N, CA, C, O and the ligand as a Tripos MOL2 file, in Angstrom:
@<TRIPOS>MOLECULE
protein
  289   287    73     0     0
PROTEIN
NO_CHARGES

@<TRIPOS>ATOM
      1 N          74.1770  144.7360  -62.6000 N.3       1 MET1
      2 CA         74.1490  144.0710  -61.2950 C.3       1 MET1
      3 C          75.0090  144.8490  -60.3200 C.2       1 MET1
      4 O          75.9920  145.4880  -60.6970 O.2       1 MET1
      5 N          74.6190  144.7810  -59.0700 N.am      2 GLN2
      6 CA         75.2730  145.6080  -58.0830 C.3       2 GLN2
      7 C          75.2720  144.9160  -56.7150 C.2       2 GLN2
      8 O          74.3820  144.1200  -56.4110 O.2       2 GLN2
      9 N          76.2640  145.2260  -55.9100 N.am      3 TYR3
     10 CA         76.2950  144.7200  -54.5470 C.3       3 TYR3
     11 C          75.3100  145.5010  -53.6930 C.2       3 TYR3
     12 O          75.1730  146.7170  -53.8230 O.2       3 TYR3
     13 N          74.6220  144.7660  -52.8090 N.am      4 TYR4
     14 CA         73.7000  145.4260  -51.8860 C.3       4 TYR4
     15 C          74.0120  145.0440  -50.4470 C.2       4 TYR4
     16 O          74.4740  143.9410  -50.1540 O.2       4 TYR4
     17 N          73.7470  145.9870  -49.5680 N.am      5 TYR5
     18 CA         73.9980  145.8010  -48.1390 C.3       5 TYR5
     19 C          72.7800  146.2770  -47.3710 C.2       5 TYR5
     20 O          72.0320  147.1350  -47.8420 O.2       5 TYR5
     21 N          72.5830  145.7110  -46.1780 N.am      6 SER6
     22 CA         71.5960  146.2830  -45.2710 C.3       6 SER6
     23 C          72.3300  146.8470  -44.0680 C.2       6 SER6
     24 O          73.4370  146.4170  -43.7440 O.2       6 SER6
     25 N          71.7050  147.8130  -43.4100 N.am      7 SER7
     26 CA         72.2720  148.2880  -42.1560 C.3       7 SER7
     27 C          72.1070  147.1940  -41.1050 C.2       7 SER7
     28 O          71.1430  146.4280  -41.1340 O.2       7 SER7
     29 N          73.0510  147.1320  -40.1850 N.am      8 LYS8
     30 CA         73.0330  146.0610  -39.1900 C.3       8 LYS8
     31 C          71.9620  146.3160  -38.1450 C.2       8 LYS8
     32 O          71.3360  145.3790  -37.6490 O.2       8 LYS8
     33 N          71.7560  147.5570  -37.8180 N.am      9 LYS9
     34 CA         70.7620  147.9070  -36.8020 C.3       9 LYS9
     35 C          69.6720  148.7670  -37.4190 C.2       9 LYS9
     36 O          69.9330  149.5590  -38.3250 O.2       9 LYS9
     37 N          68.4440  148.6100  -36.9220 N.am     10 PRO10
     38 CA         67.3600  149.4670  -37.3960 C.3      10 PRO10
     39 C          67.6230  150.9270  -37.0200 C.2      10 PRO10
     40 O          68.3270  151.2010  -36.0480 O.2      10 PRO10
     41 N          67.0740  151.8400  -37.7710 N.am     11 ASN11
     42 CA         67.2160  153.2560  -37.4240 C.3      11 ASN11
     43 C          66.2290  153.6260  -36.3170 C.2      11 ASN11
     44 O          65.5760  152.7520  -35.7450 O.2      11 ASN11
     45 N          66.1230  154.9120  -36.0190 N.am     12 ALA12
     46 CA         65.2820  155.3710  -34.9140 C.3      12 ALA12
     47 C          63.8130  155.0050  -35.1130 C.2      12 ALA12
     48 O          63.0550  154.9360  -34.1450 O.2      12 ALA12
     49 N          63.4120  154.7720  -36.3490 N.am     13 LEU13
     50 CA         62.0250  154.4060  -36.6410 C.3      13 LEU13
     51 C          61.8330  152.8930  -36.6910 C.2      13 LEU13
     52 O          60.7420  152.4090  -36.9950 O.2      13 LEU13
     53 N          62.9020  152.1450  -36.3900 N.am     14 GLY14
     54 CA         62.7980  150.6880  -36.4060 C.3      14 GLY14
     55 C          62.9010  150.0890  -37.7910 C.2      14 GLY14
     56 O          62.5240  148.9370  -38.0050 O.2      14 GLY14
     57 N          63.4130  150.8690  -38.7340 N.am     15 ILE15
     58 CA         63.4980  150.4110  -40.1230 C.3      15 ILE15
     59 C          64.9350  150.0530  -40.4850 C.2      15 ILE15
     60 O          65.8680  150.8090  -40.2150 O.2      15 ILE15
     61 N          65.0910  148.8890  -41.1000 N.am     16 VAL16
     62 CA         66.3950  148.4780  -41.6070 C.3      16 VAL16
     63 C          66.4860  148.9090  -43.0660 C.2      16 VAL16
     64 O          65.6440  148.5350  -43.8830 O.2      16 VAL16
     65 N          67.4940  149.6840  -43.3850 N.am     17 LYS17
     66 CA         67.6370  150.2110  -44.7400 C.3      17 LYS17
     67 C          68.5480  149.3190  -45.5800 C.2      17 LYS17
     68 O          69.5560  148.7960  -45.1030 O.2      17 LYS17
     69 N          68.1620  149.1630  -46.8390 N.am     18 VAL18
     70 CA         68.9680  148.4230  -47.8060 C.3      18 VAL18
     71 C          69.6470  149.4360  -48.7260 C.2      18 VAL18
     72 O          69.0060  150.3520  -49.2410 O.2      18 VAL18
     73 N          70.9580  149.2570  -48.9250 N.am     19 HIS19
     74 CA         71.7370  150.2100  -49.7160 C.3      19 HIS19
     75 C          72.5060  149.5200  -50.8250 C.2      19 HIS19
     76 O          72.9540  148.3840  -50.6640 O.2      19 HIS19
     77 N          72.6580  150.1920  -51.9330 N.am     20 ALA20
     78 CA         73.5620  149.7310  -52.9770 C.3      20 ALA20
     79 C          74.9910  150.1030  -52.5860 C.2      20 ALA20
     80 O          75.2130  150.9600  -51.7300 O.2      20 ALA20
     81 N          75.9400  149.4510  -53.2210 N.am     21 GLU21
     82 CA         77.3320  149.6190  -52.8290 C.3      21 GLU21
     83 C          77.8500  151.0440  -53.0220 C.2      21 GLU21
     84 O          78.7460  151.4780  -52.2980 O.2      21 GLU21
     85 N          77.3040  151.7600  -53.9730 N.am     22 ASN22
     86 CA         77.7810  153.1220  -54.2290 C.3      22 ASN22
     87 C          76.9390  154.1870  -53.5220 C.2      22 ASN22
     88 O          77.0450  155.3730  -53.8340 O.2      22 ASN22
     89 N          76.1150  153.7660  -52.5830 N.am     23 CYS23
     90 CA         75.2220  154.6960  -51.8880 C.3      23 CYS23
     91 C          76.0030  155.6430  -51.0040 C.2      23 CYS23
     92 O          76.9580  155.2420  -50.3390 O.2      23 CYS23
     93 N          75.5920  156.9120  -50.9980 N.am     24 LYS24
     94 CA         76.2820  157.8760  -50.1440 C.3      24 LYS24
     95 C          75.9320  157.6700  -48.6720 C.2      24 LYS24
     96 O          76.6550  158.1350  -47.7910 O.2      24 LYS24
     97 N          74.8360  156.9800  -48.4050 N.am     25 ASP25
     98 CA         74.4230  156.7160  -47.0230 C.3      25 ASP25
     99 C          74.7790  155.3120  -46.5490 C.2      25 ASP25
    100 O          74.3340  154.8770  -45.4870 O.2      25 ASP25
    101 N          75.5810  154.6080  -47.3380 N.am     26 LEU26
    102 CA         75.9790  153.2530  -46.9600 C.3      26 LEU26
    103 C          76.7120  153.2670  -45.6110 C.2      26 LEU26
    104 O          77.6610  154.0280  -45.4240 O.2      26 LEU26
    105 N          76.2620  152.4190  -44.6730 N.am     27 PRO27
    106 CA         76.9550  152.3620  -43.3720 C.3      27 PRO27
    107 C          78.3860  151.8540  -43.5420 C.2      27 PRO27
    108 O          78.7030  151.2200  -44.5480 O.2      27 PRO27
    109 N          79.2550  152.1300  -42.5630 N.am     28 ASP28
    110 CA         80.6300  151.6490  -42.6780 C.3      28 ASP28
    111 C          80.6850  150.1200  -42.5480 C.2      28 ASP28
    112 O          79.6790  149.4750  -42.2540 O.2      28 ASP28
    113 N          81.8530  149.5680  -42.7670 N.am     29 VAL29
    114 CA         82.0210  148.1110  -42.8600 C.3      29 VAL29
    115 C          81.4240  147.3740  -41.6540 C.2      29 VAL29
    116 O          80.8150  146.3150  -41.8030 O.2      29 VAL29
    117 N          81.6020  147.9390  -40.4800 N.am     30 LEU30
    118 CA         81.1230  147.2620  -39.2720 C.3      30 LEU30
    119 C          79.6210  147.4170  -39.0570 C.2      30 LEU30
    120 O          79.0220  146.6940  -38.2600 O.2      30 LEU30
    121 N          79.0250  148.3520  -39.7640 N.am     31 GLY31
    122 CA         77.6070  148.6310  -39.5330 C.3      31 GLY31
    123 C          76.6910  148.1010  -40.6070 C.2      31 GLY31
    124 O          75.5060  148.4340  -40.6370 O.2      31 GLY31
    125 N          77.2340  147.2640  -41.5050 N.am     32 ARG32
    126 CA         76.4010  146.7920  -42.6060 C.3      32 ARG32
    127 C          76.5310  145.2820  -42.7750 C.2      32 ARG32
    128 O          77.4980  144.6740  -42.3150 O.2      32 ARG32
    129 N          75.5480  144.6890  -43.4380 N.am     33 ILE33
    130 CA         75.5320  143.2550  -43.7200 C.3      33 ILE33
    131 C          75.4540  143.0820  -45.2310 C.2      33 ILE33
    132 O          74.5960  143.6660  -45.8950 O.2      33 ILE33
    133 N          76.3560  142.2780  -45.7580 N.am     34 TYR34
    134 CA         76.3650  142.0250  -47.1970 C.3      34 TYR34
    135 C          75.1860  141.1320  -47.5850 C.2      34 TYR34
    136 O          74.9820  140.0720  -46.9930 O.2      34 TYR34
    137 N          74.4230  141.5590  -48.5670 N.am     35 LEU35
    138 CA         73.2320  140.7950  -48.9730 C.3      35 LEU35
    139 C          73.4700  139.9420  -50.2070 C.2      35 LEU35
    140 O          72.9480  138.8330  -50.3170 O.2      35 LEU35
    141 N          74.2590  140.4650  -51.1280 N.am     36 GLY36
    142 CA         74.5090  139.7450  -52.3690 C.3      36 GLY36
    143 C          74.4650  140.6900  -53.5480 C.2      36 GLY36
    144 O          74.4250  141.9100  -53.3900 O.2      36 GLY36
    145 N          74.4750  140.1040  -54.7370 N.am     37 ILE37
    146 CA         74.4740  140.8770  -55.9730 C.3      37 ILE37
    147 C          73.0830  140.7690  -56.5900 C.2      37 ILE37
    148 O          72.5700  139.6710  -56.8020 O.2      37 ILE37
    149 N          72.4880  141.9090  -56.8730 N.am     38 PHE38
    150 CA         71.1340  141.9320  -57.4200 C.3      38 PHE38
    151 C          71.0480  142.9150  -58.5770 C.2      38 PHE38
    152 O          71.8110  143.8790  -58.6380 O.2      38 PHE38
    153 N          70.1160  142.6710  -59.4960 N.am     39 PRO39
    154 CA         69.9560  143.5870  -60.6250 C.3      39 PRO39
    155 C          69.2970  144.9000  -60.2270 C.2      39 PRO39
    156 O          69.4600  145.8990  -60.9270 O.2      39 PRO39
    157 N          68.5640  144.9240  -59.1340 N.am     40 ASN40
    158 CA         67.9530  146.1840  -58.6990 C.3      40 ASN40
    159 C          67.6000  146.1240  -57.2090 C.2      40 ASN40
    160 O          67.6470  145.0670  -56.5780 O.2      40 ASN40
    161 N          67.2520  147.2710  -56.6820 N.am     41 GLY41
    162 CA         66.9860  147.4000  -55.2550 C.3      41 GLY41
    163 C          65.7780  146.6170  -54.7910 C.2      41 GLY41
    164 O          65.7530  146.1220  -53.6640 O.2      41 GLY41
    165 N          64.7810  146.4990  -55.6420 N.am     42 ASN42
    166 CA         63.5820  145.7720  -55.2300 C.3      42 ASN42
    167 C          63.8670  144.3040  -54.9650 C.2      42 ASN42
    168 O          63.3130  143.7170  -54.0360 O.2      42 ASN42
    169 N          64.7290  143.7100  -55.7820 N.am     43 LEU43
    170 CA         65.0740  142.3080  -55.5780 C.3      43 LEU43
    171 C          65.9470  142.1410  -54.3310 C.2      43 LEU43
    172 O          65.8140  141.1560  -53.6050 O.2      43 LEU43
    173 N          66.8310  143.0970  -54.0880 N.am     44 ALA44
    174 CA         67.6390  143.0620  -52.8760 C.3      44 ALA44
    175 C          66.7420  143.1610  -51.6440 C.2      44 ALA44
    176 O          66.9530  142.4730  -50.6450 O.2      44 ALA44
    177 N          65.7590  144.0150  -51.7340 N.am     45 LEU45
    178 CA         64.8220  144.2030  -50.6280 C.3      45 LEU45
    179 C          64.0040  142.9360  -50.3800 C.2      45 LEU45
    180 O          63.8180  142.5290  -49.2340 O.2      45 LEU45
    181 N          63.5220  142.3240  -51.4410 N.am     46 ALA46
    182 CA         62.7620  141.0860  -51.3070 C.3      46 ALA46
    183 C          63.6170  140.0150  -50.6450 C.2      46 ALA46
    184 O          63.1280  139.2400  -49.8220 O.2      46 ALA46
    185 N          64.8830  139.9740  -51.0040 N.am     47 SER47
    186 CA         65.7950  138.9870  -50.4480 C.3      47 SER47
    187 C          66.0130  139.1990  -48.9530 C.2      47 SER47
    188 O          65.9680  138.2440  -48.1770 O.2      47 SER47
    189 N          66.2490  140.4410  -48.5480 N.am     48 VAL48
    190 CA         66.5240  140.6950  -47.1310 C.3      48 VAL48
    191 C          65.2850  140.4250  -46.2880 C.2      48 VAL48
    192 O          65.3880  139.9790  -45.1460 O.2      48 VAL48
    193 N          64.1210  140.6960  -46.8520 N.am     49 ARG49
    194 CA         62.8750  140.4190  -46.1150 C.3      49 ARG49
    195 C          62.7110  138.9290  -45.8750 C.2      49 ARG49
    196 O          62.2910  138.5020  -44.8000 O.2      49 ARG49
    197 N          63.0470  138.1460  -46.8880 N.am     50 GLU50
    198 CA         62.8890  136.7060  -46.7700 C.3      50 GLU50
    199 C          63.9900  136.0900  -45.8990 C.2      50 GLU50
    200 O          63.7280  135.2600  -45.0280 O.2      50 GLU50
    201 N          65.2170  136.5160  -46.1580 N.am     51 LYS51
    202 CA         66.3740  135.9390  -45.4940 C.3      51 LYS51
    203 C          66.3910  136.2050  -43.9980 C.2      51 LYS51
    204 O          66.6880  135.3150  -43.2000 O.2      51 LYS51
    205 N          66.0670  137.4430  -43.6230 N.am     52 PHE52
    206 CA         66.1450  137.8170  -42.2150 C.3      52 PHE52
    207 C          64.7690  137.9830  -41.5820 C.2      52 PHE52
    208 O          64.6490  138.4540  -40.4520 O.2      52 PHE52
    209 N          63.7290  137.5900  -42.3220 N.am     53 GLN53
    210 CA         62.3580  137.6930  -41.8170 C.3      53 GLN53
    211 C          62.0540  139.1160  -41.3400 C.2      53 GLN53
    212 O          61.4520  139.3160  -40.2850 O.2      53 GLN53
    213 N          62.4730  140.0810  -42.1250 N.am     54 LEU54
    214 CA         62.2680  141.4800  -41.7750 C.3      54 LEU54
    215 C          61.0670  142.0260  -42.5300 C.2      54 LEU54
    216 O          61.0360  142.0050  -43.7610 O.2      54 LEU54
    217 N          60.0970  142.5050  -41.8020 N.am     55 THR55
    218 CA         58.9610  143.1420  -42.4690 C.3      55 THR55
    219 C          59.1640  144.6430  -42.5290 C.2      55 THR55
    220 O          58.4510  145.3510  -43.2410 O.2      55 THR55
    221 N          60.1550  145.1270  -41.7680 N.am     56 ASN56
    222 CA         60.3720  146.5690  -41.6820 C.3      56 ASN56
    223 C          61.5850  147.0280  -42.4870 C.2      56 ASN56
    224 O          62.1240  148.1060  -42.2390 O.2      56 ASN56
    225 N          62.0130  146.2140  -43.4470 N.am     57 ALA57
    226 CA         63.1350  146.6140  -44.2870 C.3      57 ALA57
    227 C          62.6490  147.5260  -45.4110 C.2      57 ALA57
    228 O          61.5720  147.3260  -45.9720 O.2      57 ALA57
    229 N          63.4610  148.5270  -45.7250 N.am     58 LYS58
    230 CA         63.1280  149.4320  -46.8200 C.3      58 LYS58
    231 C          64.3740  149.7390  -47.6240 C.2      58 LYS58
    232 O          65.4890  149.7580  -47.1030 O.2      58 LYS58
    233 N          64.1550  149.9790  -48.9090 N.am     59 ILE59
    234 CA         65.2900  150.3570  -49.7380 C.3      59 ILE59
    235 C          65.5990  151.8340  -49.4970 C.2      59 ILE59
    236 O          64.6960  152.6630  -49.3770 O.2      59 ILE59
    237 N          66.8680  152.1370  -49.4310 N.am     60 CYS60
    238 CA         67.3170  153.5160  -49.2900 C.3      60 CYS60
    239 C          66.7010  154.3740  -50.4000 C.2      60 CYS60
    240 O          66.6090  153.9360  -51.5470 O.2      60 CYS60
    241 N          66.2860  155.5750  -50.0630 N.am     61 SER61
    242 CA         65.5570  156.3960  -51.0310 C.3      61 SER61
    243 C          66.3760  156.7470  -52.2650 C.2      61 SER61
    244 O          65.8140  156.9330  -53.3440 O.2      61 SER61
    245 N          67.6910  156.8410  -52.1220 N.am     62 CYS62
    246 CA         68.5010  157.1710  -53.2960 C.3      62 CYS62
    247 C          68.9200  155.9150  -54.0710 C.2      62 CYS62
    248 O          69.5080  156.0200  -55.1470 O.2      62 CYS62
    249 N          68.6250  154.7480  -53.5360 N.am     63 CYS63
    250 CA         69.0310  153.4990  -54.1910 C.3      63 CYS63
    251 C          67.8620  152.7820  -54.8590 C.2      63 CYS63
    252 O          68.0570  151.7560  -55.5100 O.2      63 CYS63
    253 N          66.6790  153.3000  -54.7080 N.am     64 VAL64
    254 CA         65.5100  152.5960  -55.1840 C.3      64 VAL64
    255 C          65.4700  152.5270  -56.7100 C.2      64 VAL64
    256 O          65.5110  153.5490  -57.3950 O.2      64 VAL64
    257 N          65.3920  151.3260  -57.2150 N.am     65 ASP65
    258 CA         65.1850  151.0750  -58.6450 C.3      65 ASP65
    259 C          66.1650  151.7700  -59.5630 C.2      65 ASP65
    260 O          65.8380  152.0350  -60.7200 O.2      65 ASP65
    261 N          67.3670  152.0730  -59.0760 N.am     66 GLN66
    262 CA         68.2530  152.8790  -59.8990 C.3      66 GLN66
    263 C          68.7890  152.1340  -61.1180 C.2      66 GLN66
    264 O          69.2680  152.7510  -62.0690 O.2      66 GLN66
    265 N          68.7060  150.8000  -61.0850 N.am     67 ASN67
    266 CA         69.2740  150.0450  -62.1970 C.3      67 ASN67
    267 C          68.2240  149.3820  -63.0830 C.2      67 ASN67
    268 O          68.5610  148.6270  -63.9950 O.2      67 ASN67
    269 N          66.9800  149.6590  -62.8180 N.am     68 VAL68
    270 CA         65.9080  148.9620  -63.5340 C.3      68 VAL68
    271 C          66.0220  149.1790  -65.0500 C.2      68 VAL68
    272 O          65.7590  148.2670  -65.8330 O.2      68 VAL68
    273 N          66.4100  150.3790  -65.4500 N.am     69 PHE69
    274 CA         66.4380  150.6750  -66.8800 C.3      69 PHE69
    275 C          67.8500  150.6600  -67.4590 C.2      69 PHE69
    276 O          68.0780  151.1090  -68.5830 O.2      69 PHE69
    277 N          68.7860  150.1410  -66.6840 N.am     70 SER70
    278 CA         70.1510  150.0680  -67.2100 C.3      70 SER70
    279 C          70.2970  148.9010  -68.1660 C.2      70 SER70
    280 O          69.3830  148.0890  -68.3110 O.2      70 SER70
    281 N          71.4250  148.8200  -68.8070 N.am     71 GLU71
    282 CA         71.6630  147.7560  -69.7870 C.3      71 GLU71
    283 C          71.8440  146.4000  -69.1420 C.2      71 GLU71
    284 O          71.8300  145.3800  -69.8310 O.2      71 GLU71
    285 N          72.0140  146.3690  -67.8240 N.am     72 ASN72
    286 CA         72.1630  145.0980  -67.1200 C.3      72 ASN72
    287 C          70.8320  144.4000  -66.9820 C.2      72 ASN72
    288 O          70.7620  143.3100  -66.4140 O.2      72 ASN72
    289 ZN         71.1290  155.0850  -51.1930 Zn       73 ZN73
@<TRIPOS>BOND
     1     1     2 1
     2     2     3 1
     3     3     4 2
     4     3     5 am
     5     5     6 1
     6     6     7 1
     7     7     8 2
     8     7     9 am
     9     9    10 1
    10    10    11 1
    11    11    12 2
    12    11    13 am
    13    13    14 1
    14    14    15 1
    15    15    16 2
    16    15    17 am
    17    17    18 1
    18    18    19 1
    19    19    20 2
    20    19    21 am
    21    21    22 1
    22    22    23 1
    23    23    24 2
    24    23    25 am
    25    25    26 1
    26    26    27 1
    27    27    28 2
    28    27    29 am
    29    29    30 1
    30    30    31 1
    31    31    32 2
    32    31    33 am
    33    33    34 1
    34    34    35 1
    35    35    36 2
    36    35    37 am
    37    37    38 1
    38    38    39 1
    39    39    40 2
    40    39    41 am
    41    41    42 1
    42    42    43 1
    43    43    44 2
    44    43    45 am
    45    45    46 1
    46    46    47 1
    47    47    48 2
    48    47    49 am
    49    49    50 1
    50    50    51 1
    51    51    52 2
    52    51    53 am
    53    53    54 1
    54    54    55 1
    55    55    56 2
    56    55    57 am
    57    57    58 1
    58    58    59 1
    59    59    60 2
    60    59    61 am
    61    61    62 1
    62    62    63 1
    63    63    64 2
    64    63    65 am
    65    65    66 1
    66    66    67 1
    67    67    68 2
    68    67    69 am
    69    69    70 1
    70    70    71 1
    71    71    72 2
    72    71    73 am
    73    73    74 1
    74    74    75 1
    75    75    76 2
    76    75    77 am
    77    77    78 1
    78    78    79 1
    79    79    80 2
    80    79    81 am
    81    81    82 1
    82    82    83 1
    83    83    84 2
    84    83    85 am
    85    85    86 1
    86    86    87 1
    87    87    88 2
    88    87    89 am
    89    89    90 1
    90    90    91 1
    91    91    92 2
    92    91    93 am
    93    93    94 1
    94    94    95 1
    95    95    96 2
    96    95    97 am
    97    97    98 1
    98    98    99 1
    99    99   100 2
   100    99   101 am
   101   101   102 1
   102   102   103 1
   103   103   104 2
   104   103   105 am
   105   105   106 1
   106   106   107 1
   107   107   108 2
   108   107   109 am
   109   109   110 1
   110   110   111 1
   111   111   112 2
   112   111   113 am
   113   113   114 1
   114   114   115 1
   115   115   116 2
   116   115   117 am
   117   117   118 1
   118   118   119 1
   119   119   120 2
   120   119   121 am
   121   121   122 1
   122   122   123 1
   123   123   124 2
   124   123   125 am
   125   125   126 1
   126   126   127 1
   127   127   128 2
   128   127   129 am
   129   129   130 1
   130   130   131 1
   131   131   132 2
   132   131   133 am
   133   133   134 1
   134   134   135 1
   135   135   136 2
   136   135   137 am
   137   137   138 1
   138   138   139 1
   139   139   140 2
   140   139   141 am
   141   141   142 1
   142   142   143 1
   143   143   144 2
   144   143   145 am
   145   145   146 1
   146   146   147 1
   147   147   148 2
   148   147   149 am
   149   149   150 1
   150   150   151 1
   151   151   152 2
   152   151   153 am
   153   153   154 1
   154   154   155 1
   155   155   156 2
   156   155   157 am
   157   157   158 1
   158   158   159 1
   159   159   160 2
   160   159   161 am
   161   161   162 1
   162   162   163 1
   163   163   164 2
   164   163   165 am
   165   165   166 1
   166   166   167 1
   167   167   168 2
   168   167   169 am
   169   169   170 1
   170   170   171 1
   171   171   172 2
   172   171   173 am
   173   173   174 1
   174   174   175 1
   175   175   176 2
   176   175   177 am
   177   177   178 1
   178   178   179 1
   179   179   180 2
   180   179   181 am
   181   181   182 1
   182   182   183 1
   183   183   184 2
   184   183   185 am
   185   185   186 1
   186   186   187 1
   187   187   188 2
   188   187   189 am
   189   189   190 1
   190   190   191 1
   191   191   192 2
   192   191   193 am
   193   193   194 1
   194   194   195 1
   195   195   196 2
   196   195   197 am
   197   197   198 1
   198   198   199 1
   199   199   200 2
   200   199   201 am
   201   201   202 1
   202   202   203 1
   203   203   204 2
   204   203   205 am
   205   205   206 1
   206   206   207 1
   207   207   208 2
   208   207   209 am
   209   209   210 1
   210   210   211 1
   211   211   212 2
   212   211   213 am
   213   213   214 1
   214   214   215 1
   215   215   216 2
   216   215   217 am
   217   217   218 1
   218   218   219 1
   219   219   220 2
   220   219   221 am
   221   221   222 1
   222   222   223 1
   223   223   224 2
   224   223   225 am
   225   225   226 1
   226   226   227 1
   227   227   228 2
   228   227   229 am
   229   229   230 1
   230   230   231 1
   231   231   232 2
   232   231   233 am
   233   233   234 1
   234   234   235 1
   235   235   236 2
   236   235   237 am
   237   237   238 1
   238   238   239 1
   239   239   240 2
   240   239   241 am
   241   241   242 1
   242   242   243 1
   243   243   244 2
   244   243   245 am
   245   245   246 1
   246   246   247 1
   247   247   248 2
   248   247   249 am
   249   249   250 1
   250   250   251 1
   251   251   252 2
   252   251   253 am
   253   253   254 1
   254   254   255 1
   255   255   256 2
   256   255   257 am
   257   257   258 1
   258   258   259 1
   259   259   260 2
   260   259   261 am
   261   261   262 1
   262   262   263 1
   263   263   264 2
   264   263   265 am
   265   265   266 1
   266   266   267 1
   267   267   268 2
   268   267   269 am
   269   269   270 1
   270   270   271 1
   271   271   272 2
   272   271   273 am
   273   273   274 1
   274   274   275 1
   275   275   276 2
   276   275   277 am
   277   277   278 1
   278   278   279 1
   279   279   280 2
   280   279   281 am
   281   281   282 1
   282   282   283 1
   283   283   284 2
   284   283   285 am
   285   285   286 1
   286   286   287 1
   287   287   288 2
@<TRIPOS>SUBSTRUCTURE
     1 MET1         2 RESIDUE 1 A MET
     2 GLN2         6 RESIDUE 1 A GLN
     3 TYR3        10 RESIDUE 1 A TYR
     4 TYR4        14 RESIDUE 1 A TYR
     5 TYR5        18 RESIDUE 1 A TYR
     6 SER6        22 RESIDUE 1 A SER
     7 SER7        26 RESIDUE 1 A SER
     8 LYS8        30 RESIDUE 1 A LYS
     9 LYS9        34 RESIDUE 1 A LYS
    10 PRO10       38 RESIDUE 1 A PRO
    11 ASN11       42 RESIDUE 1 A ASN
    12 ALA12       46 RESIDUE 1 A ALA
    13 LEU13       50 RESIDUE 1 A LEU
    14 GLY14       54 RESIDUE 1 A GLY
    15 ILE15       58 RESIDUE 1 A ILE
    16 VAL16       62 RESIDUE 1 A VAL
    17 LYS17       66 RESIDUE 1 A LYS
    18 VAL18       70 RESIDUE 1 A VAL
    19 HIS19       74 RESIDUE 1 A HIS
    20 ALA20       78 RESIDUE 1 A ALA
    21 GLU21       82 RESIDUE 1 A GLU
    22 ASN22       86 RESIDUE 1 A ASN
    23 CYS23       90 RESIDUE 1 A CYS
    24 LYS24       94 RESIDUE 1 A LYS
    25 ASP25       98 RESIDUE 1 A ASP
    26 LEU26      102 RESIDUE 1 A LEU
    27 PRO27      106 RESIDUE 1 A PRO
    28 ASP28      110 RESIDUE 1 A ASP
    29 VAL29      114 RESIDUE 1 A VAL
    30 LEU30      118 RESIDUE 1 A LEU
    31 GLY31      122 RESIDUE 1 A GLY
    32 ARG32      126 RESIDUE 1 A ARG
    33 ILE33      130 RESIDUE 1 A ILE
    34 TYR34      134 RESIDUE 1 A TYR
    35 LEU35      138 RESIDUE 1 A LEU
    36 GLY36      142 RESIDUE 1 A GLY
    37 ILE37      146 RESIDUE 1 A ILE
    38 PHE38      150 RESIDUE 1 A PHE
    39 PRO39      154 RESIDUE 1 A PRO
    40 ASN40      158 RESIDUE 1 A ASN
    41 GLY41      162 RESIDUE 1 A GLY
    42 ASN42      166 RESIDUE 1 A ASN
    43 LEU43      170 RESIDUE 1 A LEU
    44 ALA44      174 RESIDUE 1 A ALA
    45 LEU45      178 RESIDUE 1 A LEU
    46 ALA46      182 RESIDUE 1 A ALA
    47 SER47      186 RESIDUE 1 A SER
    48 VAL48      190 RESIDUE 1 A VAL
    49 ARG49      194 RESIDUE 1 A ARG
    50 GLU50      198 RESIDUE 1 A GLU
    51 LYS51      202 RESIDUE 1 A LYS
    52 PHE52      206 RESIDUE 1 A PHE
    53 GLN53      210 RESIDUE 1 A GLN
    54 LEU54      214 RESIDUE 1 A LEU
    55 THR55      218 RESIDUE 1 A THR
    56 ASN56      222 RESIDUE 1 A ASN
    57 ALA57      226 RESIDUE 1 A ALA
    58 LYS58      230 RESIDUE 1 A LYS
    59 ILE59      234 RESIDUE 1 A ILE
    60 CYS60      238 RESIDUE 1 A CYS
    61 SER61      242 RESIDUE 1 A SER
    62 CYS62      246 RESIDUE 1 A CYS
    63 CYS63      250 RESIDUE 1 A CYS
    64 VAL64      254 RESIDUE 1 A VAL
    65 ASP65      258 RESIDUE 1 A ASP
    66 GLN66      262 RESIDUE 1 A GLN
    67 ASN67      266 RESIDUE 1 A ASN
    68 VAL68      270 RESIDUE 1 A VAL
    69 PHE69      274 RESIDUE 1 A PHE
    70 SER70      278 RESIDUE 1 A SER
    71 GLU71      282 RESIDUE 1 A GLU
    72 ASN72      286 RESIDUE 1 A ASN
    73 ZN73       289 GROUP 0 **** ****
């Protein structure tokens, strides 16, 4: 399980990125929104889409499914 965050503002393409806590592209404290603890990026993404009614949310490319095959 891992902490996930979304960026507070969409990027230039209008996409809100979802990041795991250890992501190298994680926005700083003021630029991110805490989403919760999830077993993988897909569940974090599903949550942010539902919670904030975002259809343009995407998981960060380096954070996608990174924990799916872990022991968690
Ligand atoms: Zn990432």
